[in-house]
C-alpha positions as CSV (number, residue, x, y, z in Angstrom):
1,M,123.8,96.0,110.8
2,R,124.9,97.9,113.8
3,H,123.0,100.4,115.7
4,T,122.9,102.7,119.0
5,H,120.2,102.9,121.7
6,I,119.3,106.0,123.8
7,I,115.8,105.8,124.9
8,A,114.3,108.7,125.0
9,I,110.5,107.9,124.9
10,G,108.1,110.9,124.3
11,S,111.1,113.2,123.7
12,V,112.9,114.9,120.7
13,M,116.4,114.4,120.2
14,T,117.8,117.4,117.7
15,T,117.5,121.1,117.1
16,A,116.3,120.6,113.7
17,L,113.5,118.2,114.9
18,L,112.5,120.8,117.5
19,A,112.5,123.5,114.6
20,G,110.3,121.2,112.4
21,C,107.7,120.6,115.2
22,A,107.5,124.5,115.7
23,G,107.3,125.0,111.8
24,N,103.9,122.7,112.3
25,S,102.4,125.2,114.3
26,R,98.9,124.6,113.0
27,I,98.6,121.3,114.6
28,S,100.3,120.1,117.9
29,Y,101.4,116.6,117.3
30,P,102.1,114.1,120.0
31,D,105.6,113.1,120.6
32,A,106.7,109.8,119.2
33,P,108.6,107.2,121.4
34,Q,112.0,107.3,119.8
35,D,115.5,105.7,121.1
36,G,118.1,107.6,119.1
37,T,119.1,104.3,117.0
38,V,121.8,105.0,114.2
39,A,121.5,102.0,112.2
40,E,124.1,100.8,109.5
41,A,123.9,99.0,106.0
42,F,127.5,98.0,104.8
43,E,129.0,101.0,106.6
44,L,125.8,103.0,105.3
45,Q,124.5,104.9,108.1
46,Y,121.0,106.2,108.7
47,D,118.5,107.4,111.5
48,D,116.2,104.9,112.4
49,R,115.2,106.9,115.9
50,Y,111.8,105.9,115.6
51,R,112.4,102.0,116.1
52,P,110.4,101.5,119.2
53,L,107.3,102.0,117.2
54,E,108.1,98.7,115.6
55,N,106.9,97.4,119.1
56,D,102.9,97.3,118.1
57,T,102.5,95.7,121.6
58,A,104.1,98.0,123.8
59,D,101.9,100.4,125.9
60,Y,104.3,103.5,124.7
61,T,103.0,102.6,121.4
62,A,99.4,102.3,122.4
63,R,99.4,105.8,124.1
64,W,101.2,107.3,120.9
65,V,98.3,105.6,118.5
66,E,95.8,106.8,120.7
67,A,97.1,110.2,120.6
68,E,97.5,110.4,116.7
69,N,93.7,109.1,116.3
70,A,92.4,111.9,118.9
71,V,94.6,114.6,116.6
72,T,93.3,112.9,113.4
73,E,89.8,113.0,114.7
74,A,89.7,116.2,116.3
75,Y,90.9,117.7,112.6
76,L,88.5,115.6,110.5
77,S,85.4,116.5,113.3
78,K,86.0,120.3,112.2
79,I,85.3,120.0,108.5
80,P,81.6,121.0,108.1
81,Y,80.4,118.6,105.2
82,R,82.2,115.1,106.8
83,D,78.4,113.7,107.8
84,K,77.0,114.8,104.7
85,I,79.8,112.7,102.6
86,R,79.5,109.7,104.9
87,K,75.5,109.8,104.3
88,R,76.3,110.3,100.4
89,L,78.7,107.5,100.4
90,A,76.2,105.0,102.2
91,G,73.8,106.1,99.7
92,L,75.9,105.7,96.9
93,N,76.7,102.1,98.2
94,D,73.4,101.3,98.6
95,Y,72.9,99.0,95.8
96,V,72.3,95.0,95.1
97,K,75.8,93.3,94.2
98,R,76.5,89.8,92.9
99,S,79.0,87.9,92.1
100,L,79.8,85.0,89.2
101,P,77.8,82.0,89.9
102,W,79.5,78.8,90.2
103,R,78.2,75.0,89.9
104,G,79.2,73.3,93.3
105,N,80.1,69.4,93.2
106,D,76.5,68.8,95.0
107,G,74.9,69.9,92.2
108,N,73.6,73.5,93.5
109,W,74.5,76.2,92.6
110,Y,76.4,79.0,94.8
111,F,76.9,82.8,94.6
112,Y,77.8,85.8,96.9
113,E,75.4,88.5,97.3
114,N,75.3,91.9,99.2
115,D,71.9,93.5,99.3
116,G,73.4,97.1,100.1
117,L,75.0,97.9,103.1
118,R,75.7,94.8,104.6
119,N,79.3,94.5,106.5
120,Q,80.0,91.3,104.4
121,S,78.3,89.6,101.6
122,V,76.5,86.5,101.9
123,V,77.0,83.0,99.8
124,Y,73.7,82.0,98.7
125,R,72.4,78.6,97.3
126,S,70.3,78.0,94.7
127,K,69.1,75.0,92.0
128,D,69.6,77.1,89.0
129,A,72.2,80.2,88.1
130,T,69.9,82.7,88.5
131,G,69.3,82.6,91.9
132,A,65.6,83.3,91.9
133,E,64.6,80.7,94.4
134,R,67.8,80.4,96.6
135,E,68.9,79.9,100.4
136,V,71.4,81.5,102.6
137,F,74.4,79.0,102.9
138,I,76.9,80.9,104.9
139,D,76.5,84.3,106.2
140,P,79.5,85.8,107.6
141,N,78.0,88.7,109.2
142,A,76.8,86.3,111.7
143,L,80.2,85.4,112.6
144,S,80.6,88.6,114.5
145,E,78.8,91.5,115.9
146,D,80.8,94.2,113.9
147,G,81.3,92.3,110.8
148,T,85.3,92.3,111.1
149,V,85.1,88.4,110.5
150,A,85.4,88.1,106.6
151,L,84.8,84.6,104.7
152,T,87.9,84.5,102.5
153,G,87.3,80.9,100.6
154,I,84.9,78.1,100.0
155,S,85.8,74.9,98.8
156,Q,83.4,71.4,98.4
157,S,84.8,67.7,98.4
158,K,84.9,66.2,95.3
159,D,81.4,64.4,96.0
160,G,80.0,67.5,97.5
161,R,79.4,65.9,101.0
162,Y,81.4,68.6,102.8
163,T,82.2,72.4,102.2
164,A,85.2,74.0,103.7
165,Y,85.7,77.5,104.4
166,T,88.0,80.2,105.7
167,I,87.7,83.1,107.5
168,S,90.0,85.9,108.7
169,R,89.5,87.9,111.6
170,S,90.0,91.8,111.8
171,G,91.5,91.6,108.5
172,S,94.8,89.5,109.2
173,D,96.2,87.4,107.1
174,W,95.8,84.8,109.3
175,T,93.3,82.0,108.3
176,E,91.1,79.4,110.3
177,I,89.2,76.8,108.3
178,Y,85.8,75.2,109.0
179,V,84.1,72.4,108.0
180,M,80.3,72.0,107.3
181,D,78.0,69.0,106.1
182,T,76.8,70.7,102.4
183,A,73.8,69.3,103.0
184,T,72.6,70.3,106.1
185,K,74.7,73.1,106.8
186,E,75.9,71.3,110.3
187,L,79.1,72.9,111.5
188,L,81.5,69.7,112.1
189,P,84.5,69.7,114.9
190,D,87.1,70.0,112.0
191,H,88.7,73.4,112.5
192,I,92.4,74.3,111.6
193,E,94.1,77.3,113.0
194,W,97.2,79.4,112.4
195,A,96.8,78.7,108.7
196,K,98.0,81.4,105.9
197,F,97.8,81.7,102.5
198,T,95.8,79.0,101.7
199,G,92.7,77.2,101.0
200,A,91.4,73.8,101.6
201,D,92.4,71.4,98.4
202,W,90.1,68.4,98.9
203,D,91.5,65.0,98.0
204,G,89.8,61.9,99.2
205,D,88.2,62.1,102.8
206,G,90.2,65.4,103.9
207,F,92.0,68.3,102.3
208,Y,95.5,70.0,101.8
209,Y,96.1,73.3,103.6
210,S,99.2,75.7,104.7
211,A,100.2,76.4,107.9
212,Y,103.1,78.3,109.7
213,P,103.9,77.1,113.5
214,R,102.1,78.7,116.2
215,P,103.7,82.1,116.6
216,E,104.8,83.6,119.5
217,A,101.8,85.0,122.0
218,G,102.1,89.0,121.5
219,K,103.8,88.5,118.4
220,E,101.5,87.2,115.9
221,F,101.1,90.2,113.8
222,S,104.7,91.3,113.4
223,N,107.1,88.5,113.6
224,A,108.8,87.1,110.6
225,N,106.8,84.2,109.1
226,E,109.0,81.0,108.5
227,N,108.3,77.2,107.4
228,H,105.1,77.0,105.8
229,I,104.2,73.7,105.8
230,V,101.5,71.7,103.7
231,Y,99.2,69.6,105.9
232,Y,96.9,66.7,105.2
233,H,93.8,66.7,107.2
234,K,91.8,63.8,107.6
235,M,88.0,64.7,107.9
236,G,87.3,63.5,111.7
237,T,90.5,64.0,113.4
238,P,92.0,66.7,115.7
239,Q,94.4,69.3,114.0
240,S,97.1,67.6,116.0
241,D,96.8,64.4,114.4
242,D,97.3,66.4,110.7
243,T,100.2,64.7,108.7
244,I,103.0,66.7,106.9
245,A,102.6,66.4,103.1
246,F,105.2,68.6,102.3
247,T,107.7,70.9,104.0
248,D,111.1,72.2,103.1
249,P,113.0,73.1,106.2
250,A,116.2,74.3,104.2
251,H,114.4,76.9,102.9
252,P,112.2,78.5,105.7
253,L,111.1,81.5,103.5
254,H,109.4,79.8,100.7
255,F,106.0,79.6,100.6
256,H,104.1,75.8,99.8
257,T,100.7,76.0,98.5
258,A,98.9,72.6,97.2
259,Q,96.7,71.7,94.0
260,V,94.4,68.8,94.0
261,A,93.5,68.1,90.2
262,E,89.8,68.0,89.7
263,T,89.4,64.5,88.0
264,E,92.8,62.7,87.9
265,P,95.0,61.4,90.7
266,Y,97.7,64.2,90.9
267,C,98.7,66.7,93.2
268,F,100.9,69.7,92.8
269,V,102.8,72.1,95.2
270,Y,103.7,75.4,94.1
271,I,107.1,76.6,95.7
272,G,107.5,80.4,96.1
273,G,108.8,83.6,98.1
274,E,112.3,83.5,96.4
275,G,111.7,85.0,92.7
276,V,109.1,86.2,90.7
277,G,107.2,83.0,90.0
278,E,107.1,79.3,91.4
279,A,108.6,76.4,91.4
280,L,106.5,73.1,90.7
281,K,106.4,69.6,92.0
282,V,103.6,67.0,91.3
283,K,102.8,64.2,93.5
284,R,102.7,60.9,91.4
285,G,102.1,57.2,93.1
286,G,103.2,59.0,96.8
287,V,106.4,60.3,95.3
288,W,107.2,64.2,94.6
289,T,108.6,64.7,91.3
290,T,109.9,68.5,90.4
291,M,108.5,69.7,87.4
292,A,110.3,73.1,87.5
293,D,113.1,73.9,90.0
294,D,113.1,77.4,90.2
295,Q,111.2,80.3,90.8
296,D,111.9,82.7,87.8
297,Y,108.7,82.5,86.1
298,P,105.0,82.7,87.0
299,T,103.3,79.3,86.7
300,K,99.8,77.8,87.3
301,V,98.4,74.5,86.4
302,I,95.1,74.9,84.5
303,D,93.7,71.7,84.5
304,V,94.8,68.0,83.8
305,I,93.3,65.9,81.1
306,D,94.2,62.2,80.3
307,G,97.2,62.7,82.3
308,K,98.5,65.7,80.5
309,A,98.9,69.1,82.8
310,Y,98.0,72.5,80.9
311,I,100.4,74.8,82.3
312,L,99.9,78.8,82.1
313,T,103.5,80.0,82.1
314,S,105.7,82.9,81.4
315,Y,108.6,80.2,81.0
316,G,110.1,81.5,77.5
317,A,107.2,83.7,76.8
318,P,107.4,87.3,78.8
319,K,103.4,87.5,77.9
320,T,102.8,84.0,79.0
321,R,101.6,81.1,76.7
322,I,100.0,77.6,77.5
323,M,102.4,74.6,77.9
324,T,101.8,71.1,78.3
325,A,103.4,68.2,80.7
326,D,103.2,64.5,80.4
327,L,102.5,63.4,83.8
328,K,102.6,59.9,82.8
329,G,105.9,60.4,81.3
330,N,108.6,63.4,82.0
331,P,106.9,65.8,83.6
332,E,110.1,68.2,83.7
333,R,110.0,71.5,82.0
334,A,112.6,70.9,79.4
335,A,110.1,68.2,78.0
336,W,106.9,70.5,77.9
337,K,105.3,71.6,74.7
338,E,103.7,74.4,73.4
339,F,99.9,74.4,73.2
340,V,99.3,77.8,73.1
341,P,102.1,80.5,72.1
342,E,102.6,84.1,73.1
343,G,100.1,86.4,71.7
344,D,100.0,90.1,71.2
345,G,98.3,90.9,74.8
346,V,99.4,89.4,78.1
347,L,97.7,86.1,78.8
348,T,96.2,86.2,82.5
349,D,94.1,83.2,82.7
350,A,92.9,80.2,81.3
351,S,89.6,77.9,81.8
352,F,88.3,74.8,80.3
353,S,84.8,74.2,79.5
354,G,83.9,71.2,77.8
355,D,86.2,70.7,74.8
356,K,87.2,74.7,74.5
357,L,89.5,76.5,76.3
358,Y,88.7,80.3,77.4
359,L,91.6,82.8,77.5
360,T,91.6,86.0,79.3
361,Y,94.2,88.6,78.0
362,E,94.9,92.0,78.8
363,R,95.8,94.5,76.2
364,D,96.8,98.1,76.9
365,A,95.3,97.1,80.5
366,A,91.9,95.8,79.4
367,S,90.4,92.5,79.1
368,K,90.2,90.5,75.8
369,V,88.7,87.0,75.6
370,E,89.5,84.4,73.1
371,I,88.1,81.0,72.4
372,W,90.0,78.0,71.5
373,S,89.8,74.3,70.6
374,L,91.5,71.4,72.4
375,E,93.6,71.3,69.1
376,G,95.4,74.4,70.0
377,K,93.3,76.4,67.3
378,K,91.5,79.8,68.0
379,L,87.9,79.5,67.0
380,T,86.7,83.1,68.2
381,D,86.4,86.2,70.4
382,L,83.6,86.6,73.0
383,E,82.6,89.9,72.2
384,L,82.5,92.0,75.3
385,P,80.1,94.9,75.9
386,G,83.2,97.6,75.9
387,Y,86.5,98.4,77.2
388,G,86.6,97.0,81.0
389,T,87.4,93.9,83.0
390,V,86.3,90.7,82.7
391,A,86.1,87.6,84.9
392,L,84.8,84.2,84.0
393,S,83.0,81.2,85.7
394,V,83.3,77.7,83.4
395,D,83.1,74.1,84.4
396,R,84.5,71.3,82.7
397,K,82.2,69.0,83.0
398,H,79.2,71.0,82.1
399,P,80.1,73.1,78.5
400,E,76.7,74.7,78.5
401,D,77.6,76.5,81.8
402,V,79.8,79.6,80.7
403,Y,79.3,82.9,82.7
404,Y,81.1,85.9,82.8
405,A,80.9,89.3,84.5
406,F,82.1,92.9,83.2
407,S,82.7,96.0,85.0
408,S,84.7,99.5,84.3
409,F,85.0,102.6,85.4
410,T,81.5,103.5,84.5
411,S,79.6,100.1,85.1
412,P,79.7,97.9,88.1
413,S,79.8,94.2,87.4
414,V,77.0,93.0,85.0
415,I,76.7,89.1,84.6
416,Y,75.9,87.7,81.4
417,S,75.4,84.1,80.4
418,Y,77.1,83.3,77.1
419,D,75.9,80.5,74.3
420,P,79.1,78.9,73.2
421,T,76.8,77.2,70.2
422,A,75.3,80.6,68.9
423,G,78.1,82.7,70.2
424,T,75.8,85.1,71.8
425,S,75.7,86.5,75.2
426,T,72.6,87.2,77.4
427,R,72.4,89.7,80.5
428,V,71.2,87.7,83.8
429,F,72.2,90.5,86.7
430,E,72.6,94.0,86.4
431,P,73.0,96.1,89.4
432,E,71.2,99.3,89.7
433,V,73.2,102.1,91.1
434,K,70.4,104.7,93.0
435,G,70.9,108.5,92.8
436,I,72.9,108.7,89.9
437,N,73.1,108.5,86.2
438,L,76.5,106.6,85.0
439,D,75.7,107.7,81.4
440,E,76.9,111.1,82.4
441,Y,80.6,110.1,82.8
442,V,83.2,108.9,80.0
443,T,86.5,107.0,80.1
444,E,89.5,107.9,77.7
445,Q,92.7,106.1,77.4
446,V,95.8,108.4,77.1
447,F,99.5,107.8,76.6
448,Y,102.0,109.9,78.0
449,P,106.3,110.0,78.0
450,S,107.9,109.2,81.5
451,A,111.3,110.8,81.7
452,D,113.1,108.1,79.9
453,G,110.8,108.7,77.1
454,T,108.7,105.4,77.8
455,K,105.1,105.7,76.9
456,I,102.9,104.8,80.0
457,P,99.1,104.1,79.3
458,M,96.4,106.4,81.8
459,F,92.6,106.1,82.0
460,L,90.6,109.4,82.6
461,T,87.2,109.2,83.6
462,Y,85.1,112.4,84.1
463,K,82.0,114.0,83.6
464,K,80.9,114.4,79.7
465,G,81.5,118.1,78.7
466,M,84.3,118.8,81.1
467,E,86.6,121.5,79.9
468,R,90.1,121.5,79.8
469,N,90.8,124.9,81.5
470,G,93.5,123.8,84.2
471,N,90.8,124.1,87.0
472,N,89.8,120.6,87.4
473,P,90.8,118.6,90.4
474,V,92.5,115.2,89.7
475,Y,92.6,112.2,92.2
476,L,95.7,110.3,90.8
477,Y,96.1,106.5,91.6
478,G,99.1,104.1,91.0
479,Y,100.4,100.8,92.3
480,G,103.6,99.8,90.1
481,G,104.8,96.9,91.5
482,F,104.7,92.9,91.6
483,N,103.5,92.1,88.4
484,I,100.0,93.4,89.2
485,S,98.2,95.5,86.6
486,L,95.6,98.0,87.2
487,T,92.5,97.6,84.7
488,P,89.4,99.2,84.7
489,S,87.3,98.9,87.9
490,F,84.3,100.1,89.6
491,S,83.8,101.8,92.9
492,P,80.8,103.5,94.3
493,Y,83.1,105.2,96.6
494,R,84.8,107.0,93.5
495,L,81.3,108.2,92.2
496,F,81.0,111.0,94.8
497,M,84.4,112.2,93.5
498,L,83.3,112.3,89.7
499,D,79.7,113.7,90.5
500,N,81.9,117.0,91.8
501,G,83.8,117.4,89.0
502,V,86.8,115.3,90.1
503,I,88.8,113.7,87.5
504,Y,90.0,110.4,88.2
505,A,93.1,109.3,86.7
506,Q,94.9,105.5,86.9
507,A,98.1,105.1,85.4
508,N,99.7,101.8,84.4
509,L,103.1,102.3,85.8
510,R,106.0,100.3,85.1
511,G,106.4,97.4,87.7
512,G,102.9,95.9,87.0
513,S,102.2,93.0,84.5
514,E,100.3,95.5,81.7
515,Y,103.0,94.7,79.1
516,G,104.4,91.6,80.6
517,E,107.4,90.5,82.3
518,E,109.8,92.9,80.7
519,W,107.3,96.0,82.0
520,H,107.2,94.1,85.2
521,Q,111.0,94.1,85.5
522,A,111.3,97.5,84.1
523,G,110.0,98.6,87.7
524,T,112.0,96.7,90.2
525,K,115.3,96.9,92.4
526,M,117.6,99.1,90.6
527,N,114.8,99.9,88.0
528,K,112.5,101.1,91.0
529,L,113.0,105.2,90.3
530,N,111.1,104.2,87.2
531,V,108.2,103.8,88.7
532,F,107.9,107.2,90.7
533,N,109.2,109.2,87.6
534,D,106.1,107.3,86.0
535,F,104.0,108.7,88.1
536,I,105.4,112.1,88.3
537,A,105.4,112.4,84.8
538,A,101.3,111.0,85.0
539,A,100.6,114.4,86.8
540,E,103.0,116.5,84.9
541,Y,101.3,115.5,81.4
542,L,98.0,116.5,83.4
543,I,99.0,120.0,83.6
544,S,100.7,120.5,80.6
545,E,97.5,119.3,78.6
546,N,95.5,122.0,80.5
547,W,93.5,119.3,82.8
548,T,94.5,120.7,86.0
549,T,97.3,122.5,88.2
550,P,99.4,121.2,90.8
551,E,97.1,122.8,93.5
552,L,94.5,120.8,92.7
553,I,96.2,117.0,92.3
554,T,95.6,114.4,94.9
555,I,97.4,111.2,94.8
556,E,96.9,107.9,96.4
557,G,98.4,104.6,96.6
558,G,98.0,101.3,98.9
559,S,100.6,99.0,100.2
560,N,103.3,99.5,97.1
561,G,101.4,102.2,96.1
562,G,101.6,103.8,99.3
563,L,105.6,103.8,99.0
564,L,104.7,105.1,95.4
565,V,103.4,108.2,97.2
566,G,105.5,108.6,99.8
567,A,108.5,108.7,97.9
568,T,106.9,111.0,94.9
569,V,105.9,113.3,97.9
570,N,109.5,113.4,98.5
571,M,110.9,113.8,95.3
572,R,108.4,116.6,94.2
573,P,106.6,118.0,96.9
574,D,105.5,120.8,94.5
575,L,103.4,118.9,92.4
576,F,100.7,117.6,94.5
577,K,98.2,119.4,96.8
578,V,96.9,116.3,98.9
579,A,98.5,112.7,99.4
580,F,97.4,109.7,101.0
581,P,100.0,106.7,101.4
582,R,98.1,103.9,102.3
583,V,99.1,100.9,104.4
584,G,102.4,101.9,102.9
585,V,106.0,100.5,102.6
586,M,107.8,103.4,104.1
587,D,111.1,101.7,105.5
588,M,112.7,100.2,102.5
589,M,115.9,99.0,104.9
590,R,114.2,96.9,107.4
591,Y,110.7,96.0,105.5
592,H,112.1,92.3,105.1
593,L,112.1,91.7,108.7
594,F,108.4,91.6,109.5
595,T,106.2,88.8,108.7
596,I,106.3,88.1,104.8
597,G,108.3,91.3,104.2
598,W,111.1,88.8,102.7
599,N,108.7,88.0,100.0
600,W,108.9,91.2,97.9
601,A,112.6,90.9,97.5
602,S,112.1,89.7,94.2
603,D,110.6,93.4,93.7
604,Y,112.7,95.6,96.0
605,G,116.4,94.0,96.8
606,T,117.1,94.3,100.4
607,S,119.7,96.5,102.6
608,A,121.4,93.4,103.2
609,D,121.7,92.4,99.9
610,S,124.7,94.5,98.8
611,P,126.4,98.1,99.7
612,E,124.9,99.1,96.2
613,M,121.3,98.0,96.8
614,A,121.3,99.4,100.4
615,K,122.6,102.7,99.1
616,Y,119.6,102.7,96.1
617,L,117.0,101.7,98.6
618,L,118.2,104.6,101.0
619,G,118.3,107.1,98.5
620,Y,114.1,106.7,98.1
621,S,112.9,105.1,101.2
622,P,109.7,107.4,102.3
623,L,110.9,107.5,105.9
624,H,114.5,108.5,105.3
625,N,114.0,111.0,102.9
626,I,111.7,113.8,104.2
627,R,112.9,116.8,103.5
628,N,113.6,118.9,106.8
629,D,114.1,122.4,105.3
630,G,111.1,124.3,104.9
631,T,110.0,122.9,101.5
632,P,106.1,123.2,101.7
633,Y,104.7,119.6,101.3
634,P,101.6,118.5,100.6
635,A,98.5,117.6,102.9
636,I,99.3,114.2,104.1
637,M,97.1,111.9,105.6
638,V,98.9,108.2,106.2
639,T,96.4,105.3,106.6
640,T,97.1,102.0,108.4
641,A,95.6,99.3,110.5
642,D,96.5,97.6,113.8
643,H,95.7,93.9,112.6
644,D,97.9,94.3,109.2
645,D,100.3,91.7,109.3
646,R,100.9,92.1,105.8
647,V,102.8,95.7,105.9
648,V,103.1,95.6,109.8
649,P,101.7,99.1,111.0
650,A,105.3,100.3,112.1
651,H,106.3,101.3,108.6
652,S,103.4,103.9,108.7
653,F,103.7,104.7,112.4
654,K,107.5,105.7,111.8
655,Y,107.0,107.2,108.4
656,A,104.1,109.6,110.3
657,A,106.3,110.4,113.2
658,A,109.2,111.6,111.4
659,L,107.0,113.4,109.1
660,Q,105.0,115.4,111.8
661,A,108.6,116.4,113.1
662,A,110.3,117.9,110.3
663,D,109.9,121.2,108.7
664,T,107.5,120.7,105.7
665,G,105.5,123.7,106.1
666,D,102.2,123.8,107.5
667,A,99.7,121.7,105.7
668,P,98.6,119.0,108.3
669,K,100.3,115.7,108.4
670,L,98.1,113.2,109.9
671,I,98.0,109.4,110.5
672,R,94.7,107.4,110.7
673,I,95.0,104.2,112.4
674,D,92.1,101.9,112.1
675,S,91.1,99.3,114.6
676,K,90.2,95.4,114.2
677,A,91.1,96.1,110.4
678,G,94.0,95.0,108.4
679,H,95.5,95.6,105.2
680,G,92.3,95.7,103.4
681,A,90.7,92.9,102.1
682,G,87.4,91.6,103.9
683,K,87.0,95.1,105.9
684,P,83.4,95.6,107.0
685,V,81.2,97.9,104.2
686,A,80.8,100.3,107.5
687,K,84.5,100.7,108.3
688,V,85.3,101.5,104.3
689,I,82.2,104.0,104.1
690,D,84.0,105.7,107.1
691,E,87.8,105.7,105.8
692,Y,86.5,107.2,102.2
693,T,84.5,109.3,104.2
694,D,87.5,110.8,105.8
695,L,90.1,110.6,102.7
696,Y,87.5,112.7,100.6
697,S,86.4,115.2,103.6
698,F,90.4,115.6,104.0
699,M,91.1,116.2,100.3
700,F,88.4,118.6,99.6
701,Y,88.8,120.6,102.7
702,N,92.7,120.9,101.9
703,L,91.8,121.8,98.0
704,G,90.1,124.6,99.3
705,L,86.6,123.2,97.8
706,T,83.1,122.5,98.9
707,P,81.6,119.5,97.5
708,T,77.8,119.4,96.6
709,F,75.3,117.1,97.8
710,P,71.8,116.0,96.0
711,K,68.9,117.6,97.3
712,E,67.2,115.7,99.7
713,E,63.4,114.3,99.0
714,K,60.9,115.7,101.2
């Protein structure tokens, strides 16, 4: 890839860009550092003048970030109802939230709970699953003053003596592992640093974990991550003494993750990063044996019973099935046997409980649960309260312990216990959201045609009795990638919009897993335009059905969804009034060069693959297709964070700089850059409230609407 450099920090290089700055006359944007780079991929040249912003530790980048945040804050601070929105969101979020309970190997019960507005949920320990008598086991709020240290996982040794927990600092993907004495909660000397995409999987008197070599100082959050190694840590020894359990230096861009069978002497290693699934190896008697040698199919070992591994896989079944492998004989995939065949829904998860197997399916993007016997026969359905998303907590050793959580767009997560003998459910915990009546809202599912005629499902949630008069504001959300489905979910923040007459629309675009691997592949690589067309068609459907008008449509998406928003705005700027590309992949020509960006090639392809792939990527890359001819764009607020080492902030930095310099009308083009935050996971509640406050303030203000608020009690 060839490029030229002409450093011009803080200046604009072309007459067109100067005209663009003048076009955005209402806001004076900071001059972005640029160097005039013209890059090349297979003799295809493209503008990459804002490449200096890839250096996230440079002083000039820091100054630009500070100046951009000042502009954004000045704009948002003038919105008269911003503080009222913040107060309302805090009130809607102030209710008790609880996770599913699980039985630890020490015999006690554990669960997460947040009593309202704590920045991080607390882990409690109890003698029973109700949590009536409990004690604090781990409080991540005590790990930092501002709540930016998040607890990301917990695992106990098989005898329950030790508990390992993983943390993330400031939203980074980098992981640290700590170990405590389970009974006394005493923190032990064992401490692991620079781990990533890992938990602690216990085996004997230690555990397996995955880590990268220590990164270069100053480049911890941007340099490419290579050589993922599985280590074994023996309790009571320093990390420097940890032994390498599995490595593959010939393939530095692979992920390696260990999983130890709960009751039998087998350790598995998943190998990913190259395809849409995982290769699989098993260690038997100290020797690694290949079970699946390609990464073409998602694969997960559910459990091992009597030397037989039960495996969830899409091999030979685009909607996924369960197969068995003989670990005592030939465990290779060619010898696997079908146990549960492919069904009419997408099989997403499976768990053993005694002599039963609980299968979770998605049918039209909503959860269904079936119960099967160990003979491979369906026994019954678990009757769910409605149309939503379910999560299960079961224990193979304790078949009487079956719990599930159910949530929907209009119901927070309610926890039920299930009696497998009687086939009945009992409500154990139900949150109470204060200050709003959830019965006032309704969800329906519609199916609309995309550009090629494919029917796309979409959920609409709104106030009962809403009229189709073309005057309803709509908040349209999508993702469309990486085999991830968007199922019904509850958000207290979203209630603020619904209460103000906004329709929440969630489109199930191709590229996700809603209908299996074929649906996923239909939105990848040279099919990626299908995803954008699906999203555009969602907006067109809502307009044609007289729900709304382009002047009242807001679109939002994060990560791959940020790419979605950036690309569709470039394609159809006339169709939306407000757009939120959040932590998005905005530079499709260079995304694979940062942290784990190379891992996304199975969905996107890369500009180094072929001339055809490079041309296709350049054709929709949000950064490179911003119009500069006076075409009015929606009001746009880009969001990113300084510790995002999943999608590095350079994507949003370069996109925002190009957007502000282009002639796209007078609507604001802002960027909100959070500090001590990452891609989103583990973000403190206070920061989430602040972010949604700014999003909704920006949205209502640019829609020309004034939100209403409940009357304050005297």
